[in-house]
C-alpha positions as CSV (number, residue, x, y, z in Angstrom):
1,M,93.7,86.1,88.7
2,K,90.5,86.5,90.5
3,N,92.3,87.6,93.6
4,R,94.5,90.2,91.9
5,V,93.9,93.9,91.2
6,L,95.9,96.2,88.9
7,I,96.3,99.7,90.4
8,L,97.2,102.4,88.0
9,L,98.8,105.5,89.6
10,N,99.6,108.9,88.3
11,G,103.2,109.5,87.3
12,E,105.5,108.0,84.7
13,L,103.9,104.8,83.2
14,G,107.0,103.0,82.0
15,N,106.5,100.1,79.6
16,P,102.9,100.1,78.3
17,R,103.2,96.5,77.0
18,L,103.8,95.2,80.6
19,V,100.8,97.2,81.8
20,R,98.6,95.8,79.1
21,Q,99.8,92.2,80.0
22,A,99.1,92.9,83.7
23,A,95.6,94.1,83.0
24,R,94.8,90.8,81.3
25,E,96.1,88.9,84.4
26,C,94.1,90.9,86.9
27,A,90.4,90.7,87.9
28,V,89.9,94.5,87.8
29,V,91.7,97.7,86.9
30,L,91.6,100.2,89.8
31,C,92.8,103.8,89.1
32,A,94.1,105.9,91.8
33,D,92.8,109.3,90.6
34,G,95.3,110.4,87.9
35,G,96.0,106.8,87.0
36,S,92.8,107.1,85.0
37,R,94.8,109.1,82.3
38,H,96.9,105.9,81.8
39,A,93.8,103.8,81.5
40,A,92.4,106.1,78.9
41,K,95.6,106.2,76.9
42,L,95.9,102.4,76.9
43,G,92.2,101.8,76.2
44,H,91.5,100.1,79.5
45,K,88.1,100.6,81.2
46,P,88.7,100.8,84.9
47,G,86.2,99.1,87.3
48,I,86.9,101.7,89.9
49,V,88.5,105.2,90.1
50,I,89.3,106.3,93.7
51,G,90.7,109.4,95.2
52,D,90.1,113.1,95.6
53,M,89.6,113.5,91.8
54,D,92.0,116.4,91.5
55,S,94.1,114.7,88.8
56,L,91.5,113.3,86.4
57,P,92.2,114.0,82.7
58,R,90.4,117.0,81.2
59,K,88.7,114.7,78.6
60,L,87.6,111.7,80.6
61,P,86.3,108.9,78.5
62,R,82.6,107.9,79.0
63,W,83.3,104.6,80.8
64,R,80.0,102.8,81.4
65,D,79.8,101.0,84.7
66,T,83.0,102.5,86.1
67,V,82.5,103.4,89.7
68,F,84.0,106.7,90.9
69,L,84.7,106.8,94.7
70,C,85.4,110.3,96.0
71,D,87.6,110.3,99.1
72,F,88.8,113.7,100.2
73,D,90.8,112.5,103.2
74,P,93.9,114.7,103.2
75,D,95.8,112.4,105.4
76,R,95.9,109.5,102.8
77,S,97.4,109.5,99.3
78,D,95.2,108.3,96.5
79,F,97.5,105.2,96.3
80,E,96.8,104.4,99.9
81,K,93.1,104.9,99.3
82,A,93.4,102.3,96.5
83,L,95.3,99.9,98.6
84,L,92.8,100.1,101.4
85,F,90.0,99.5,98.9
86,A,91.8,96.5,97.5
87,R,92.3,95.1,101.0
88,E,88.7,95.7,102.1
89,R,87.5,93.9,99.0
90,G,89.6,90.8,99.9
91,F,92.2,91.0,97.1
92,A,95.3,89.1,98.0
93,E,97.6,90.7,95.5
94,A,98.0,94.2,94.0
95,W,100.0,94.9,90.9
96,V,100.9,98.5,90.7
97,A,101.9,100.5,87.6
98,A,103.3,104.0,87.4
99,G,103.7,106.1,90.6
100,V,107.3,106.9,89.9
101,G,108.3,110.4,89.1
102,E,108.8,113.2,91.6
103,L,110.8,111.9,94.5
104,D,108.3,113.0,97.2
105,Y,105.5,111.1,95.5
106,T,107.7,108.1,95.0
107,L,108.7,108.0,98.7
108,V,105.0,108.4,99.8
109,N,104.0,105.6,97.5
110,F,106.7,103.3,98.8
111,A,105.8,104.2,102.4
112,S,102.1,103.3,101.7
113,A,103.1,100.0,100.1
114,E,105.3,99.2,103.2
115,R,102.4,99.9,105.5
116,H,100.0,97.6,103.6
117,G,102.5,95.0,102.5
118,A,101.8,92.7,105.5
119,K,98.2,92.1,104.4
120,L,98.5,92.6,100.6
121,A,101.2,91.3,98.4
122,I,102.3,94.3,96.3
123,R,104.2,94.0,93.0
124,F,105.4,97.1,91.2
125,I,105.4,96.2,87.5
126,G,107.8,97.6,85.0
127,E,111.5,97.3,84.3
128,P,113.0,96.6,86.8
129,Q,110.3,94.9,88.7
130,A,109.8,95.3,92.5
131,R,107.8,93.3,95.0
132,L,107.0,94.0,98.6
133,L,106.3,90.9,100.5
134,G,104.8,90.7,104.0
135,P,105.6,88.3,106.8
136,G,106.0,84.6,106.0
137,A,107.9,82.5,103.6
138,H,108.1,83.5,99.9
139,R,109.5,81.8,96.9
140,L,110.7,84.0,94.0
141,A,111.9,82.5,90.8
142,C,114.2,84.6,88.7
143,R,115.7,84.0,85.2
144,P,119.5,83.4,85.1
145,G,121.4,86.7,84.6
146,R,118.6,88.9,86.1
147,R,119.6,91.4,88.7
148,V,118.0,91.1,92.1
149,T,118.0,93.5,95.0
150,L,116.8,92.4,98.5
151,L,115.8,95.0,101.0
152,S,114.2,94.6,104.4
153,A,111.3,97.0,105.0
154,G,111.3,96.2,108.7
155,D,113.7,95.6,111.5
156,R,113.3,91.8,111.5
157,A,114.0,89.7,108.4
158,R,115.6,86.4,107.7
159,V,116.5,85.9,104.0
160,T,117.7,82.6,102.6
161,T,118.8,82.4,99.0
162,R,119.9,79.7,96.6
163,G,121.7,80.2,93.3
164,L,122.3,83.9,93.6
165,E,125.7,85.4,92.7
166,Y,127.0,88.6,94.2
């Protein structure tokens, strides 16, 4: 828990119950700019809001002790800024909520996750759930009957499974 951050993105939130549960299991809530509207709606106080601040809600709650980090770099998305912040602060795992909606934003978010996935385990929470795993061996346990899709983000991957049905 101490080594895990929840990143809230702008876009469609999905299942609020899963986001609330994730917030309890993470050390800090980090909002990538417009993700702060989800934090406000769910009653979460983010530790950090990072980005170019162009998508903040009009009525921003008065969060005491929340740090706002303005980063106007036009070559990085707010999600990538959040991932870089999480990596620089030594988090091993990032749980990500929202960020799905317009196809162009979704593709940019997945590309950012792929770029940082080798140094930060990234889990997209929601239904269905997605994880991006970097190099090395990984064990994933799934409940019987649950659908699983395996995709390689790079050109070299060796996947071994046990108990999966096609």
